C-alpha positions as CSV (number, residue, x, y, z in Angstrom):
1,M,-32.7,11.6,-15.0
2,T,-34.5,14.1,-12.8
3,Q,-33.7,14.8,-9.2
4,S,-36.6,12.5,-8.1
5,D,-35.3,9.4,-9.9
6,S,-34.5,6.4,-7.6
7,I,-33.0,3.0,-8.4
8,A,-33.0,0.0,-6.1
9,Y,-30.1,-2.5,-5.9
10,D,-29.1,-5.3,-3.6
11,V,-25.7,-3.6,-3.0
12,V,-24.3,-0.1,-3.6
13,V,-20.6,0.4,-3.6
14,I,-19.1,3.9,-3.1
15,G,-15.7,3.9,-4.8
16,A,-14.5,2.1,-7.9
17,G,-10.9,1.5,-7.0
18,P,-9.5,-2.1,-6.7
19,V,-11.3,-2.5,-3.4
20,G,-14.7,-1.4,-4.6
21,E,-14.3,-3.4,-7.8
22,N,-13.6,-6.6,-5.8
23,V,-16.6,-6.1,-3.5
24,A,-18.8,-5.7,-6.6
25,D,-17.2,-8.7,-8.3
26,R,-18.0,-10.9,-5.3
27,T,-21.6,-9.6,-4.8
28,R,-22.3,-10.0,-8.5
29,A,-20.9,-13.5,-8.5
30,A,-23.4,-14.3,-5.8
31,G,-26.2,-13.0,-8.0
32,L,-26.8,-9.7,-6.2
33,S,-27.6,-6.6,-8.3
34,T,-24.8,-4.1,-7.7
35,A,-24.1,-0.4,-8.4
36,I,-20.7,1.2,-8.2
37,V,-20.4,4.9,-7.7
38,E,-17.1,6.7,-8.7
39,S,-16.3,10.4,-8.7
40,E,-12.9,10.1,-10.5
41,L,-11.3,7.3,-12.6
42,V,-12.6,3.8,-12.4
43,G,-9.6,1.8,-11.1
44,G,-8.8,4.2,-8.3
45,E,-5.7,5.5,-6.6
46,C,-3.7,2.3,-7.2
47,S,-4.1,2.2,-10.9
48,Y,-3.3,5.8,-11.7
49,W,-1.4,7.5,-8.8
50,A,0.0,4.8,-6.5
51,C,0.9,1.1,-7.0
52,M,1.1,0.9,-10.8
53,P,2.8,4.2,-11.7
54,S,5.2,4.1,-8.7
55,K,6.4,0.5,-9.5
56,A,6.7,1.4,-13.2
57,L,9.0,4.2,-12.2
58,L,11.0,2.0,-9.9
59,R,11.4,-1.2,-12.0
60,P,14.1,0.3,-14.3
61,V,15.9,1.7,-11.3
62,L,16.0,-1.8,-9.7
63,A,16.8,-3.6,-12.9
64,R,19.8,-1.3,-13.5
65,A,21.0,-1.8,-9.9
66,D,20.9,-5.6,-10.4
67,A,22.7,-5.3,-13.7
68,R,25.5,-3.3,-12.1
69,R,26.1,-6.2,-9.8
70,L,27.0,-8.5,-12.7
71,P,30.4,-8.7,-14.3
72,G,30.0,-8.8,-18.0
73,L,27.0,-6.5,-17.8
74,A,27.9,-3.8,-15.3
75,D,29.9,-1.7,-17.8
76,S,27.0,-1.6,-20.2
77,V,24.7,0.1,-17.7
78,R,27.0,2.8,-16.1
79,G,25.2,5.6,-17.8
80,P,22.0,7.4,-16.7
81,L,18.6,6.1,-17.2
82,D,16.5,7.4,-20.1
83,T,14.1,9.4,-18.0
84,A,11.8,10.2,-20.9
85,A,11.5,6.5,-21.8
86,V,10.8,5.5,-18.1
87,L,8.1,8.2,-17.9
88,A,6.6,7.1,-21.2
89,R,6.4,3.5,-19.9
90,R,4.8,4.7,-16.7
91,D,2.2,6.5,-18.7
92,G,1.4,3.2,-20.4
93,F,0.8,1.5,-17.1
94,T,-1.7,4.2,-16.2
95,S,-3.5,3.9,-19.5
96,H,-2.6,7.6,-19.9
97,W,-5.0,8.3,-17.1
98,K,-8.0,7.0,-19.0
99,D,-10.3,4.4,-17.5
100,D,-12.0,2.9,-20.6
101,G,-10.6,-0.6,-19.9
102,Q,-11.7,-0.5,-16.3
103,V,-15.2,0.6,-17.3
104,Q,-15.4,-2.3,-19.7
105,W,-14.5,-4.7,-16.8
106,V,-17.3,-3.3,-14.6
107,E,-19.7,-3.8,-17.5
108,S,-18.4,-7.3,-18.0
109,I,-19.4,-8.4,-14.5
110,G,-22.9,-7.0,-14.9
111,A,-22.6,-4.1,-12.3
112,D,-24.0,-0.6,-13.0
113,L,-21.5,2.3,-13.0
114,H,-22.8,5.7,-11.8
115,R,-20.3,8.5,-12.3
116,G,-20.5,11.2,-9.8
117,H,-20.0,12.0,-6.1
118,G,-21.8,9.5,-3.8
119,R,-23.0,10.6,-0.4
120,L,-25.0,8.6,2.1
121,A,-28.5,10.1,2.6
122,G,-29.7,8.0,5.5
123,P,-29.7,4.2,6.0
124,R,-29.3,2.1,2.8
125,T,-29.5,5.2,0.7
126,V,-26.8,6.9,-1.5
127,E,-27.4,10.1,-3.4
128,V,-25.2,10.6,-6.5
129,T,-24.4,14.0,-7.9
130,A,-23.3,13.6,-11.5
131,P,-20.7,15.9,-13.1
132,D,-23.5,17.8,-14.8
133,G,-25.2,18.5,-11.4
134,T,-28.1,16.1,-11.8
135,R,-28.9,13.8,-8.9
136,R,-30.2,10.3,-8.5
137,T,-30.9,8.2,-5.5
138,L,-29.7,4.7,-5.1
139,T,-31.2,2.4,-2.5
140,A,-29.6,-0.8,-1.2
141,R,-31.8,-3.8,-0.1
142,H,-28.9,-5.4,1.7
143,A,-25.7,-3.4,1.9
144,V,-23.8,-0.2,1.2
145,A,-20.0,-0.6,1.0
146,V,-17.8,2.5,1.6
147,C,-14.6,1.9,-0.5
148,T,-13.5,5.5,-0.8
149,G,-9.9,4.9,0.2
150,S,-7.5,7.5,1.7
151,A,-5.7,10.7,0.6
152,A,-2.4,12.2,1.4
153,A,-2.1,14.0,4.7
154,L,-0.5,17.5,4.5
155,P,1.0,19.2,7.6
156,D,-0.6,22.4,9.0
157,L,2.0,24.9,7.7
158,P,1.0,28.5,7.0
159,G,0.8,29.2,3.2
160,L,1.4,25.6,2.2
161,A,-1.3,25.7,-0.5
162,D,0.5,28.6,-2.2
163,V,3.7,26.4,-2.5
164,R,1.8,23.8,-4.5
165,P,3.5,20.9,-2.8
166,W,3.6,17.4,-4.3
167,T,1.8,14.6,-2.7
168,S,2.1,11.0,-3.8
169,R,-0.2,11.8,-6.7
170,E,2.1,14.4,-8.2
171,A,5.2,12.3,-7.4
172,T,4.0,9.4,-9.4
173,S,2.5,11.4,-12.3
174,A,5.1,14.1,-12.8
175,E,6.0,14.8,-16.5
176,S,9.7,15.4,-15.8
177,A,12.3,15.0,-13.1
178,P,12.8,18.1,-11.0
179,G,16.4,19.2,-10.7
180,R,16.1,19.3,-6.9
181,L,13.5,17.5,-4.8
182,I,12.8,17.7,-1.1
183,V,11.0,14.6,0.3
184,V,9.5,15.0,3.7
185,G,8.7,11.7,5.5
186,G,10.3,8.4,6.3
187,G,7.7,5.8,5.3
188,V,7.2,3.7,2.2
189,V,6.1,6.5,-0.2
190,A,9.0,8.7,1.0
191,V,11.8,6.1,0.5
192,E,10.3,4.7,-2.8
193,M,10.0,8.2,-4.4
194,A,13.4,9.2,-3.1
195,T,14.8,6.1,-4.8
196,A,13.0,6.7,-8.0
197,W,13.6,10.4,-8.5
198,Q,17.3,10.3,-7.4
199,A,17.9,7.6,-10.1
200,L,15.9,9.6,-12.7
201,G,18.2,12.6,-12.3
202,S,16.9,14.6,-9.3
203,Q,19.1,15.7,-6.4
204,V,16.9,14.5,-3.5
205,T,17.0,15.7,0.1
206,L,15.1,13.4,2.4
207,L,13.9,15.0,5.7
208,V,12.8,12.6,8.4
209,R,11.2,13.8,11.6
210,G,12.2,12.2,15.0
211,D,14.7,9.6,15.7
212,A,12.9,6.5,14.6
213,G,14.6,6.5,11.2
214,L,13.2,5.1,8.0
215,L,10.4,2.5,7.7
216,A,9.7,2.8,11.5
217,R,6.9,0.2,11.4
218,M,9.2,-2.6,10.1
219,E,12.1,-4.3,11.7
220,P,14.7,-1.7,12.6
221,F,17.4,-3.2,10.4
222,A,15.2,-2.7,7.3
223,G,15.2,1.1,7.6
224,D,18.9,1.2,8.5
225,M,19.8,-0.8,5.3
226,V,17.6,1.4,3.1
227,A,19.0,4.6,4.7
228,Q,22.6,3.4,4.0
229,A,21.7,2.6,0.3
230,L,20.0,5.9,-0.3
231,T,22.9,7.8,1.1
232,E,25.3,5.8,-1.1
233,A,23.1,6.6,-4.1
234,G,23.5,10.3,-3.4
235,V,20.4,11.2,-1.4
236,D,21.0,13.9,1.3
237,L,19.3,12.1,4.2
238,R,18.7,14.1,7.3
239,T,17.0,12.4,10.3
240,G,15.6,14.2,13.4
241,T,14.6,17.1,11.1
242,S,11.2,18.8,11.0
243,V,10.1,21.4,8.4
244,R,9.1,24.6,10.2
245,S,8.1,26.6,7.1
246,V,7.8,26.4,3.4
247,T,7.6,29.1,0.8
248,R,8.0,29.4,-3.0
249,E,10.1,32.3,-4.1
250,N,10.3,33.0,-7.8
251,G,9.5,29.4,-8.5
252,T,12.0,28.0,-6.0
253,V,10.8,26.1,-3.0
254,V,12.5,27.2,0.2
255,A,12.1,24.9,3.3
256,V,13.3,26.0,6.7
257,T,13.9,23.3,9.2
258,D,13.6,23.4,13.0
259,T,17.4,23.6,13.2
260,G,17.4,26.7,11.0
261,D,18.7,25.1,7.9
262,R,17.4,26.6,4.6
263,I,17.0,24.1,1.8
264,E,16.1,25.1,-1.7
265,A,14.5,22.9,-4.3
266,D,12.3,22.9,-7.4
267,E,9.6,20.8,-5.8
268,I,8.8,19.4,-2.3
269,L,6.9,16.2,-1.7
270,F,5.1,15.6,1.6
271,A,4.8,11.9,2.3
272,T,3.6,12.3,5.9
273,G,0.7,9.9,6.2
274,R,-2.8,9.4,5.0
275,V,-6.3,10.6,5.9
276,P,-9.6,8.8,5.2
277,R,-11.6,10.0,2.2
278,T,-14.8,10.1,4.3
279,R,-15.3,13.8,5.0
280,D,-18.0,14.4,2.4
281,I,-19.8,11.1,2.0
282,G,-22.7,11.8,4.3
283,L,-21.6,9.9,7.4
284,D,-23.5,12.4,9.5
285,T,-26.8,11.2,8.0
286,V,-26.2,7.8,9.7
287,G,-24.8,9.0,13.0
288,L,-21.1,8.8,12.1
289,E,-18.4,11.4,12.2
290,P,-17.5,13.0,8.8
291,G,-13.8,12.6,8.0
292,S,-13.3,9.7,10.5
293,W,-11.8,6.3,10.0
294,L,-14.6,3.8,10.1
295,S,-14.4,1.1,12.8
296,V,-15.4,-2.3,11.6
297,D,-15.7,-5.9,12.8
298,D,-13.8,-8.7,11.1
299,S,-16.5,-9.1,8.4
300,L,-15.9,-5.4,7.6
301,Q,-19.3,-4.4,8.9
302,V,-19.3,-0.9,10.5
303,E,-20.0,-1.2,14.1
304,G,-23.7,-0.5,15.0
305,H,-24.8,-0.5,11.3
306,D,-25.9,-3.9,10.1
307,W,-26.2,-2.7,6.4
308,L,-23.0,-0.6,6.2
309,Y,-19.5,-1.9,5.4
310,A,-16.2,-0.1,5.2
311,V,-13.6,-1.9,3.1
312,G,-10.0,-0.9,2.4
313,D,-8.1,2.2,3.6
314,A,-11.3,3.8,5.0
315,N,-11.3,1.4,7.9
316,H,-7.6,2.0,8.7
317,R,-6.8,-1.7,9.3
318,A,-4.1,-2.2,6.7
319,L,-3.5,0.6,4.2
320,L,-2.3,-1.6,1.3
321,T,-4.0,-2.3,-2.0
322,H,-3.6,-6.1,-1.8
323,Q,-5.0,-6.1,1.8
324,G,-7.9,-4.0,0.8
325,K,-8.7,-6.4,-2.1
326,Y,-8.5,-9.3,0.4
327,Q,-11.0,-7.4,2.7
328,A,-13.2,-6.9,-0.3
329,R,-13.4,-10.6,-1.0
330,I,-14.2,-11.3,2.7
331,A,-16.8,-8.5,2.8
332,G,-18.4,-9.6,-0.5
333,A,-18.7,-13.1,0.8
334,A,-20.2,-11.9,4.1
335,I,-22.7,-9.6,2.3
336,A,-23.8,-12.5,0.1
337,A,-24.2,-14.9,3.0
338,R,-26.3,-12.5,5.0
339,A,-28.4,-11.6,2.0
340,S,-29.1,-15.3,1.4
341,G,-30.2,-15.7,5.0
342,V,-27.3,-17.8,6.3
343,P,-28.0,-18.0,10.0
344,D,-24.4,-18.0,11.1
345,L,-21.3,-16.6,9.3
346,D,-18.1,-18.6,9.2
347,A,-16.6,-16.2,11.8
348,G,-13.9,-18.2,13.5
349,P,-10.2,-17.3,12.9
350,W,-9.4,-17.8,9.2
351,G,-13.1,-18.4,8.4
352,A,-14.6,-17.5,5.1
353,H,-16.3,-14.3,6.4
354,V,-13.5,-12.8,8.6
355,A,-10.4,-10.8,7.6
356,T,-8.1,-12.6,10.1
357,A,-5.0,-11.8,8.0
358,D,-5.4,-8.1,8.8
359,H,-4.2,-8.9,12.4
360,D,-1.6,-11.6,11.9
361,A,-0.4,-12.0,8.4
362,V,-0.1,-8.7,6.4
363,P,2.5,-8.9,3.6
364,Q,4.3,-5.9,2.3
365,V,7.0,-5.1,-0.2
366,V,9.0,-1.8,-0.3
367,F,10.5,-1.4,-3.8
368,T,13.8,0.3,-2.9
369,D,17.3,-1.0,-3.5
370,P,17.6,-3.1,-1.5
371,E,14.0,-4.3,-1.4
372,V,12.3,-4.9,1.9
373,A,9.7,-7.6,2.2
374,S,7.8,-8.7,5.3
375,A,4.9,-10.9,6.3
376,G,3.2,-11.2,9.7
377,L,4.5,-9.6,12.9
378,T,7.8,-8.0,13.6
379,L,9.6,-9.0,16.8
380,A,8.3,-6.0,18.7
381,E,4.7,-6.5,17.5
382,A,4.8,-10.2,18.5
383,E,6.1,-9.3,21.9
384,R,3.4,-6.6,22.4
385,A,0.8,-9.1,21.4
386,G,1.9,-11.4,24.3
387,H,3.5,-14.1,22.3
388,R,6.7,-15.8,23.6
389,V,8.9,-15.5,20.6
390,R,12.5,-15.7,19.4
391,A,14.1,-13.9,16.5
392,V,16.5,-15.7,14.2
393,D,18.7,-13.6,11.9
394,I,20.7,-14.6,8.9
395,D,23.1,-12.6,6.6
396,L,21.3,-13.1,3.3
397,G,24.5,-12.5,1.4
398,T,25.9,-15.8,2.7
399,V,23.3,-17.9,0.8
400,A,24.7,-19.3,-2.4
401,G,21.9,-18.1,-4.5
402,A,22.6,-14.5,-3.3
403,S,26.2,-14.6,-4.6
404,V,24.9,-15.9,-7.9
405,Y,22.3,-13.2,-8.1
406,G,25.0,-10.5,-8.0
407,E,28.4,-9.5,-6.8
408,G,28.5,-7.9,-3.3
409,Y,24.9,-8.9,-2.5
410,T,23.9,-7.4,0.8
411,G,20.9,-8.5,2.7
412,R,19.4,-9.8,5.9
413,A,16.6,-12.2,6.9
414,R,14.7,-12.5,10.2
415,M,12.3,-15.2,11.2
416,V,10.2,-14.6,14.4
417,V,9.2,-17.9,15.9
418,D,6.6,-18.6,18.6
419,V,8.5,-20.8,20.9
420,E,5.4,-22.2,22.6
421,D,3.5,-23.2,19.4
422,E,6.6,-23.7,17.3
423,I,5.2,-21.7,14.4
424,V,6.4,-18.7,12.4
425,R,4.8,-15.4,13.5
426,G,6.7,-13.2,11.1
427,V,9.4,-12.9,8.5
428,T,11.4,-10.0,7.1
429,F,13.8,-10.1,4.1
430,V,16.0,-7.2,3.0
431,G,18.0,-7.5,-0.2
432,P,17.8,-7.3,-4.0
433,G,14.9,-9.4,-5.4
434,V,13.4,-10.4,-2.1
435,G,9.9,-9.1,-3.0
436,E,9.3,-12.2,-5.1
437,M,10.2,-14.4,-2.1
438,I,7.8,-13.1,0.5
439,H,4.7,-15.1,-0.5
440,S,6.4,-18.2,0.9
441,A,6.6,-16.5,4.2
442,T,3.0,-15.4,4.0
443,I,1.9,-19.0,3.4
444,A,4.0,-20.1,6.4
445,V,2.4,-17.5,8.7
446,V,-1.2,-17.9,7.5
447,G,-0.9,-21.7,7.4
448,Q,0.6,-21.7,10.9
449,V,3.0,-24.3,9.5
450,P,4.9,-26.0,12.3
451,I,8.7,-25.6,12.3
452,S,8.9,-29.4,12.2
453,R,7.0,-29.5,8.9
454,L,8.9,-26.6,7.4
455,W,12.0,-28.9,7.6
456,H,10.4,-30.8,4.8
457,A,9.9,-27.8,2.5
458,V,13.1,-28.1,0.6
459,P,14.3,-24.9,-1.1
460,P,15.9,-25.3,-4.5
461,Y,19.7,-24.8,-4.8
462,P,21.1,-22.4,-5.6
463,T,18.4,-19.9,-5.0
464,I,18.1,-17.1,-2.5
465,S,15.1,-19.0,-1.0
466,E,17.6,-21.4,0.5
467,V,17.7,-18.8,3.3
468,W,14.7,-20.7,4.7
469,L,17.0,-23.7,5.4
470,R,19.6,-21.4,7.1
471,L,16.9,-19.8,9.3
472,L,15.6,-23.2,10.4
473,E,19.1,-24.4,11.1
474,A,19.8,-21.4,13.2
475,Y,16.6,-21.8,15.2
476,R,17.4,-25.5,15.8
477,D,21.0,-24.9,16.8
478,N,20.5,-22.0,19.3
C-alpha cells in the first residue's frame, strides 16, 4: 500500500493484547467491522511476558511446596527443581514467543490485523506505520479503542540503562537462573519473582522502600505472611531500604542503598510500578497529554471524546488482565449499543454498559507460597469509602479441609461486612491453594448477597471453603 491508502472501519482497536482482542471480539459479534493494530506480538504482555510465563514459572514452585506438606510424599520432593525443565515448560506457554495461534484467532472472528505502530492522527483516525516503513490510514465510523496497556516503570538513577536492568519482561523470559538476583519493589511482581527465582536456584535479595511492607494495597496481614515465608525460603528481605545507585562492574551488578550497604548480584530486577504506553500514540492530535493515563467514564469512554475509548491498563482503573478483559466486554457492548442508535445505555450500577466492578469488586490472586487472594474492598478501603463495616478474621489453618490439604497449613481469612446493609464488601484469603477459592467471594461481593442468604450456601466438608461457615459464625457471634 502507498502512503495515501486509507481504509474505513466501524471500529479501530490499537493494541492486540487480551484487552484489545476482547474489544474486537465484542464489536465483531455485534456486526461491526473492526481493525486491530499491533506493533509487537498479537496476544500482548499477558501472553508472553506477564501472566502466562510468570504463572508457568511459579506452578512447579507451589506444587513442590504443597507436596512437602504431605507425609508419604514429602521425602520424594526434597531435592531442587529441574530449572531447565521449568523454563522449557514456560517457553511452551508463551508459544516460544510466536503469535501464529493468536493471529489465527483474530482471523477467525473476522477482524483485520494491521501490524505496525498505530498513532492517532486526529479524531476517528489512526495512522499505522508498518515494519517496512510504509503507512496506511484507518478511519473509524464509530469508535477508536486505545488498548496499549502499560510498561514497567524504572527509577531515575544515573547510568541505569548501562546496567541493563531486568524489568518484568526479562524476569519472566530469562533463559537461566542468575546466581544472585536483587529484586527492588514490594508489590505483586516483586514477591512473585522473588518466590520463583529463589526456588529455581537464585539467591534473592528483596529491597523494599518505606515501611509499608509487602503488598501494601492488600490487607496488612497478607504482606506480613508472605514476608515471613520468603524469609524462611532463604530470601534476604530488607524493608525500609532504597537504592541510591546501581552500576555494573565487570559483569557484576553493584547496588548501593541509602544506608550505605553495597549489594552485589548477577542481575537486578526493578518491579517499581507501571507507566501507561501512551507516549507515542498521537494523543496530542486530539487534545490529550502524551504519556498520560486516560481518564474514562464507566463505559470506558474517554472524557470529552465521544468516539474514543481507553480500555485496560491505559485508563489506570485496575491494572489486571482479567479486569481489563472485563472492561473490554463492557466497552464493546457500549460501542455496539451506541453504533446501533440505542438512545440510553444501561448505565446504572452493574448495568450492561458500565464497569461497576472496577470500583467495588476487583478480584486478585498473588501466586506466592502462601497464596494471597482477595475480592472487593479491604477494611481500610471500605472505611475510606464511608461504609460502616466490621472485619471478621479466622485462622484458616483451623478449618478441617486445611489440615487435610497439608501438614502445618498456615493461613488466614478476613471478611469485611457492611453492618448497615448486611452484605459482604470484601474478602481476603491467605494460604496454600486459596487462589481457586476466591471466585466464591467475588460472587458474594458482586451479587451483594445478604449475610442471611449466605447461611444457606453450604460449603462441602472437608474442604478449605468451609472457612465461609466459620466466618459467618464469627460475624453472628460477635
